[in-house]
C-alpha positions as a Markdown table, in Angstrom:
| # | Residue | x | y | z |
|---|---|---|---|---|
| 1 | Met | 87.8 | 240.3 | 221.0 |
| 2 | Ser | 88.5 | 236.7 | 222.5 |
| 3 | Thr | 86.0 | 234.7 | 224.2 |
| 4 | Ser | 86.4 | 231.9 | 226.4 |
| 5 | Thr | 85.3 | 228.5 | 227.0 |
| 6 | Pro | 84.2 | 226.4 | 229.7 |
| 7 | Lys | 86.5 | 224.0 | 231.0 |
| 8 | Lys | 83.5 | 221.3 | 231.2 |
| 9 | Pro | 86.1 | 218.2 | 230.8 |
| 10 | Gln | 88.9 | 219.0 | 233.4 |
| 11 | Arg | 85.7 | 220.3 | 235.5 |
| 12 | Ala | 84.1 | 216.3 | 235.1 |
| 13 | Ala | 87.7 | 214.9 | 235.4 |
| 14 | Thr | 88.4 | 216.5 | 239.0 |
| 15 | Thr | 83.9 | 215.4 | 239.5 |
| 16 | Thr | 85.5 | 211.5 | 238.5 |
| 17 | Leu | 88.5 | 212.4 | 240.7 |
| 18 | Ala | 86.2 | 213.2 | 244.0 |
| 19 | Arg | 83.9 | 210.3 | 243.2 |
| 20 | His | 86.9 | 207.8 | 243.1 |
| 21 | Arg | 88.3 | 209.2 | 246.0 |
| 22 | Val | 84.9 | 208.8 | 248.1 |
| 23 | Arg | 84.2 | 205.6 | 247.0 |
| 24 | Asp | 87.7 | 203.9 | 247.7 |
| 25 | Ala | 87.4 | 205.9 | 251.4 |
| 26 | Ile | 84.3 | 204.4 | 252.0 |
| 27 | Gln | 85.1 | 200.9 | 250.7 |
| 28 | Gln | 88.1 | 200.8 | 253.2 |
| 29 | Leu | 85.8 | 201.8 | 256.1 |
| 30 | Ile | 83.6 | 199.0 | 255.2 |
| 31 | Leu | 86.1 | 196.3 | 254.8 |
| 32 | Ser | 88.2 | 197.8 | 258.0 |
| 33 | Gly | 84.7 | 196.9 | 259.9 |
| 34 | Thr | 84.4 | 200.9 | 260.7 |
| 35 | Tyr | 81.0 | 200.9 | 259.3 |
| 36 | Arg | 79.0 | 197.5 | 260.1 |
| 37 | Ser | 76.2 | 195.4 | 258.1 |
| 38 | Gly | 73.0 | 196.8 | 258.1 |
| 39 | Gln | 74.5 | 200.4 | 259.1 |
| 40 | Arg | 72.7 | 203.4 | 257.1 |
| 41 | Leu | 75.3 | 205.8 | 255.3 |
| 42 | Val | 73.2 | 208.4 | 255.0 |
| 43 | Gln | 74.2 | 211.3 | 252.0 |
| 44 | Gln | 74.1 | 214.6 | 254.0 |
| 45 | Asp | 76.5 | 213.1 | 256.7 |
| 46 | Leu | 79.1 | 211.5 | 254.3 |
| 47 | Ala | 79.2 | 214.7 | 252.2 |
| 48 | Glu | 80.1 | 216.6 | 255.4 |
| 49 | Arg | 83.0 | 213.9 | 256.3 |
| 50 | Phe | 84.2 | 214.4 | 253.1 |
| 51 | Gly | 84.1 | 217.6 | 251.9 |
| 52 | Val | 81.9 | 216.9 | 248.6 |
| 53 | Ala | 78.8 | 217.4 | 247.6 |
| 54 | Gln | 75.8 | 215.0 | 247.9 |
| 55 | Ser | 75.8 | 214.2 | 244.6 |
| 56 | Val | 79.4 | 212.9 | 244.5 |
| 57 | Ile | 78.0 | 210.8 | 247.6 |
| 58 | Arg | 75.3 | 209.4 | 245.6 |
| 59 | Glu | 77.4 | 208.4 | 242.4 |
| 60 | Ser | 79.8 | 206.9 | 244.7 |
| 61 | Leu | 77.6 | 204.9 | 246.6 |
| 62 | Leu | 75.8 | 203.5 | 243.7 |
| 63 | Glu | 79.3 | 202.1 | 242.6 |
| 64 | Leu | 79.5 | 200.4 | 245.7 |
| 65 | Gln | 76.2 | 198.6 | 245.4 |
| 66 | Phe | 77.3 | 197.6 | 241.8 |
| 67 | Cys | 80.5 | 196.2 | 244.1 |
| 68 | Gly | 77.8 | 194.0 | 246.4 |
| 69 | Leu | 79.6 | 196.3 | 249.3 |
| 70 | Val | 75.8 | 198.4 | 250.0 |
| 71 | Glu | 72.3 | 197.6 | 249.2 |
| 72 | Ala | 69.5 | 200.4 | 248.4 |
| 73 | Val | 66.3 | 200.2 | 250.9 |
| 74 | Asp | 63.1 | 201.4 | 249.1 |
| 75 | His | 62.4 | 205.0 | 250.8 |
| 76 | Leu | 64.9 | 204.2 | 253.5 |
| 77 | Gly | 68.3 | 205.1 | 251.7 |
| 78 | Met | 71.9 | 202.7 | 251.5 |
| 79 | Phe | 72.7 | 200.5 | 253.8 |
| 80 | Val | 76.0 | 198.0 | 254.4 |
| 81 | Arg | 75.6 | 195.2 | 252.9 |
| 82 | Gly | 76.3 | 191.7 | 254.7 |
| 83 | Leu | 78.8 | 189.7 | 253.7 |
| 84 | Asp | 76.5 | 187.2 | 252.0 |
| 85 | Ala | 77.1 | 183.4 | 251.1 |
| 86 | Lys | 75.5 | 182.9 | 248.0 |
| 87 | Gly | 76.7 | 186.2 | 246.8 |
| 88 | Leu | 80.2 | 185.3 | 247.7 |
| 89 | Leu | 79.6 | 182.4 | 246.0 |
| 90 | Gln | 78.6 | 183.7 | 243.1 |
| 91 | Ala | 81.4 | 186.5 | 242.4 |
| 92 | Tyr | 83.7 | 183.7 | 242.4 |
| 93 | Gln | 82.1 | 182.2 | 239.3 |
| 94 | Ile | 82.3 | 185.0 | 237.9 |
| 95 | Arg | 86.1 | 185.3 | 238.9 |
| 96 | Glu | 86.4 | 182.2 | 237.1 |
| 97 | Leu | 85.2 | 183.1 | 233.6 |
| 98 | Phe | 87.1 | 186.1 | 233.7 |
| 99 | Glu | 90.1 | 185.2 | 235.1 |
| 100 | Gly | 90.2 | 182.3 | 232.9 |
| 101 | Leu | 89.6 | 184.9 | 230.0 |
| 102 | Ala | 92.4 | 187.4 | 231.2 |
| 103 | Ala | 95.0 | 183.9 | 231.2 |
| 104 | Arg | 94.3 | 183.3 | 227.9 |
| 105 | Leu | 94.4 | 187.0 | 226.7 |
| 106 | Cys | 98.3 | 187.1 | 228.4 |
| 107 | Cys | 99.4 | 184.4 | 225.9 |
| 108 | Glu | 99.4 | 187.5 | 223.5 |
| 109 | Ser | 100.3 | 189.9 | 225.9 |
| 110 | Ala | 102.9 | 189.3 | 228.3 |
| 111 | Gly | 106.3 | 190.5 | 227.9 |
| 112 | Arg | 109.0 | 188.8 | 229.5 |
| 113 | Ala | 109.2 | 191.5 | 232.5 |
| 114 | Asp | 105.5 | 191.0 | 233.2 |
| 115 | Leu | 106.6 | 187.1 | 233.3 |
| 116 | Arg | 109.4 | 187.7 | 235.9 |
| 117 | Glu | 106.6 | 190.0 | 237.9 |
| 118 | Leu | 104.2 | 187.1 | 237.6 |
| 119 | Thr | 106.9 | 185.0 | 239.1 |
| 120 | Glu | 107.7 | 187.2 | 242.2 |
| 121 | Leu | 104.5 | 188.0 | 242.8 |
| 122 | Ala | 103.7 | 184.3 | 243.4 |
| 123 | Arg | 107.2 | 183.5 | 245.0 |
| 124 | Lys | 106.6 | 185.7 | 248.0 |
| 125 | Thr | 102.9 | 184.8 | 248.2 |
| 126 | Tyr | 104.3 | 181.3 | 248.9 |
| 127 | Asn | 107.0 | 182.5 | 251.1 |
| 128 | Leu | 104.7 | 184.5 | 253.4 |
| 129 | Ala | 101.9 | 181.8 | 253.8 |
| 130 | Gly | 105.6 | 179.6 | 254.8 |
| 131 | Arg | 106.2 | 182.6 | 257.9 |
| 132 | Gly | 102.3 | 182.4 | 259.0 |
| 133 | Asp | 102.2 | 186.0 | 257.7 |
| 134 | Leu | 98.8 | 185.3 | 256.3 |
| 135 | Gln | 97.7 | 189.3 | 255.5 |
| 136 | Arg | 100.4 | 189.7 | 253.6 |
| 137 | Met | 100.6 | 186.4 | 251.6 |
| 138 | Ser | 96.8 | 187.5 | 250.5 |
| 139 | Glu | 97.6 | 190.6 | 249.5 |
| 140 | Phe | 100.5 | 189.5 | 247.4 |
| 141 | Asp | 98.0 | 186.5 | 246.0 |
| 142 | Arg | 95.5 | 189.3 | 244.9 |
| 143 | Arg | 98.3 | 191.0 | 243.5 |
| 144 | Phe | 98.9 | 188.4 | 241.2 |
| 145 | His | 95.4 | 187.7 | 240.1 |
| 146 | Cys | 94.9 | 191.6 | 239.4 |
| 147 | Arg | 98.0 | 191.5 | 237.2 |
| 148 | Ile | 97.1 | 188.9 | 235.1 |
| 149 | Val | 93.8 | 191.0 | 234.6 |
| 150 | Gln | 95.7 | 194.2 | 233.6 |
| 151 | Ile | 98.4 | 192.3 | 231.6 |
| 152 | Ser | 95.5 | 191.0 | 229.7 |
| 153 | Gly | 95.0 | 194.4 | 228.0 |
| 154 | Asn | 91.7 | 194.2 | 227.7 |
| 155 | Gln | 90.2 | 197.3 | 229.5 |
| 156 | Leu | 86.4 | 196.2 | 229.4 |
| 157 | Leu | 87.6 | 193.4 | 231.4 |
| 158 | Ala | 89.6 | 195.3 | 233.9 |
| 159 | Thr | 86.5 | 197.3 | 234.4 |
| 160 | Leu | 84.3 | 194.9 | 235.1 |
| 161 | Thr | 86.8 | 193.2 | 237.4 |
| 162 | Glu | 86.5 | 196.1 | 239.6 |
| 163 | Gly | 82.8 | 195.0 | 240.2 |
| 164 | Tyr | 83.3 | 191.3 | 241.8 |
| 165 | Gln | 86.8 | 191.9 | 243.3 |
| 166 | Val | 85.7 | 193.3 | 246.5 |
| 167 | Leu | 84.0 | 189.1 | 247.0 |
| 168 | Gly | 85.6 | 187.6 | 244.7 |
| 169 | Met | 89.2 | 188.6 | 245.5 |
| 170 | Phe | 89.2 | 190.1 | 249.3 |
| 171 | Val | 87.8 | 187.1 | 250.8 |
| 172 | Arg | 90.8 | 184.8 | 251.9 |
| 173 | Ala | 90.1 | 180.8 | 250.7 |
| 174 | Asp | 92.8 | 179.6 | 253.2 |
| 175 | Arg | 93.7 | 176.8 | 250.5 |
| 176 | Asp | 97.2 | 175.2 | 251.3 |
| 177 | His | 99.9 | 177.2 | 250.3 |
| 178 | Arg | 101.8 | 174.7 | 248.7 |
| 179 | Gln | 99.4 | 173.8 | 245.9 |
| 180 | Val | 98.5 | 177.6 | 245.4 |
| 181 | Arg | 102.0 | 177.9 | 244.6 |
| 182 | Asp | 102.3 | 174.8 | 242.5 |
| 183 | Glu | 98.7 | 176.5 | 240.7 |
| 184 | His | 100.5 | 180.0 | 240.2 |
| 185 | Phe | 103.5 | 178.6 | 238.4 |
| 186 | Glu | 102.1 | 176.5 | 236.2 |
| 187 | Met | 99.9 | 179.3 | 234.7 |
| 188 | Ile | 102.8 | 181.0 | 234.6 |
| 189 | Lys | 104.3 | 178.4 | 233.0 |
| 190 | Ala | 101.3 | 178.3 | 230.2 |
| 191 | Ile | 101.1 | 182.0 | 229.5 |
| 192 | Glu | 105.1 | 181.6 | 229.1 |
| 193 | Ala | 104.9 | 179.1 | 226.3 |
| 194 | Asn | 102.0 | 180.6 | 224.4 |
| 195 | Gln | 99.5 | 178.3 | 225.5 |
| 196 | Pro | 96.2 | 180.0 | 225.7 |
| 197 | Ala | 93.9 | 177.1 | 226.2 |
| 198 | Thr | 96.1 | 175.4 | 228.9 |
| 199 | Ala | 96.5 | 179.1 | 230.7 |
| 200 | Glu | 92.6 | 179.3 | 230.2 |
| 201 | Arg | 91.7 | 176.1 | 232.0 |
| 202 | Leu | 94.5 | 176.2 | 234.7 |
| 203 | Ala | 93.2 | 179.9 | 235.4 |
| 204 | Arg | 89.8 | 178.3 | 235.9 |
| 205 | Arg | 90.5 | 175.5 | 237.9 |
| 206 | His | 92.7 | 177.5 | 240.1 |
| 207 | Val | 89.6 | 180.0 | 241.1 |
| 208 | Arg | 87.4 | 176.9 | 240.8 |
| 209 | Glu | 89.6 | 175.1 | 243.6 |
| 210 | Ala | 88.9 | 178.0 | 245.8 |
| 211 | Trp | 85.4 | 178.4 | 245.4 |
| 212 | Leu | 85.0 | 174.3 | 246.3 |
| 213 | Thr | 86.8 | 175.2 | 249.5 |
| 214 | Ile | 84.6 | 178.2 | 250.6 |
| 215 | Lys | 81.3 | 176.6 | 249.8 |
| 216 | Glu | 83.0 | 173.6 | 251.8 |
| 217 | Arg | 83.7 | 175.0 | 254.6 |
| 218 | Met | 80.1 | 177.3 | 254.6 |
| 219 | Asp | 78.2 | 173.8 | 254.2 |
| 220 | Gln | 80.1 | 172.6 | 257.1 |
| 221 | Gly | 79.7 | 175.8 | 259.3 |
| 222 | Thr | 83.4 | 176.4 | 259.9 |
| 223 | Phe | 84.2 | 179.3 | 256.9 |
| 224 | Val | 84.9 | 182.7 | 258.5 |
| 225 | Pro | 85.5 | 185.1 | 255.7 |
| 226 | His | 88.8 | 187.5 | 256.6 |
| 227 | Trp | 88.9 | 190.1 | 254.6 |
| 228 | Val | 91.9 | 191.4 | 252.7 |
| 229 | Gly | 93.9 | 194.8 | 252.0 |
| 230 | Lys | 92.9 | 197.5 | 249.3 |
| 231 | Pro | 91.3 | 197.8 | 245.8 |
| 232 | Val | 93.6 | 197.9 | 242.9 |
| 233 | Lys | 93.0 | 200.0 | 240.4 |
| 234 | Phe | 93.0 | 199.1 | 236.4 |
| 235 | Pro | 95.0 | 201.7 | 234.7 |
| 236 | Ala | 93.6 | 202.3 | 231.1 |
| 237 | Thr | 95.9 | 200.5 | 228.6 |
| 238 | Ser | 96.4 | 203.1 | 225.3 |
| 239 | Asn | 98.2 | 202.9 | 222.1 |
| 240 | Lys | 96.9 | 202.7 | 218.6 |
| 241 | Lys | 97.9 | 199.3 | 218.9 |
| 242 | Gly | 96.6 | 198.6 | 222.2 |
| 243 | Lys | 99.9 | 197.2 | 223.7 |
| 244 | Thr | 100.3 | 197.3 | 227.1 |
| 245 | Arg | 103.7 | 197.9 | 227.3 |
| 246 | Thr | 107.1 | 198.7 | 224.9 |
| 247 | Glu | 108.8 | 196.3 | 225.9 |
| 248 | Lys | 110.0 | 193.4 | 223.3 |
| 249 | Lys | 107.7 | 190.5 | 223.5 |
| 250 | Lys | 108.9 | 187.3 | 224.6 |
| 251 | Pro | 109.0 | 184.8 | 221.4 |
| 252 | Lys | 106.3 | 182.5 | 220.5 |
| 253 | Arg | 105.8 | 179.1 | 220.5 |
| 254 | Lys | 103.4 | 177.0 | 219.3 |
| 255 | Ser | 99.7 | 177.3 | 220.5 |
| 256 | Thr | 97.3 | 174.8 | 222.3 |
């Protein structure tokens, strides 16, 4: 007589997928302005809208709270959080640390294809800025930075990055696009040359310059936030050796 066992892992995976789908959908509704600052997010209404259980909605809102897009008010529920200047600047401070580490790790993990991809993203970012297409320019700029985190091969770093990317990577700093281009290429050059200390320093300086630009405009009362694009997914990096790809890696040079 055969016995069957419940497929709990499959059920759990389905629930996780539903939670991510709902989270991303609510996030986009907030970023697009459909759900406005201060608006109450009623779990029952959201469950009916997305066709899922209220438990899925509750978990999705908790993740968005971690990202800084919603906030819990005692005895009242979850509300869309306003774009807070202090929170935005704090997100950039965290971003500086994390992206500096990611650039350092890329010196060990980046292959030739990764370097070509980063170079192409940097070029597209600059070309779009030159044509005045600021929306697409910002999206390619964000892709460039997210790819550095992905290429680093550190899954925990990628997971932590998802927590601040909404505030720290979805608001355009509006810096001079030629300066941004030069800084991007300097970072790529340091990674290619296997100079981890230099790559980290350049990556941190790059984010810090954006932080300084935003802070200066906030102090002057002239900063206008512009939301940019959709969230980037950070796929799991997996194989026994922890490599992110199977291609032959670039030859290493002397580290600094």
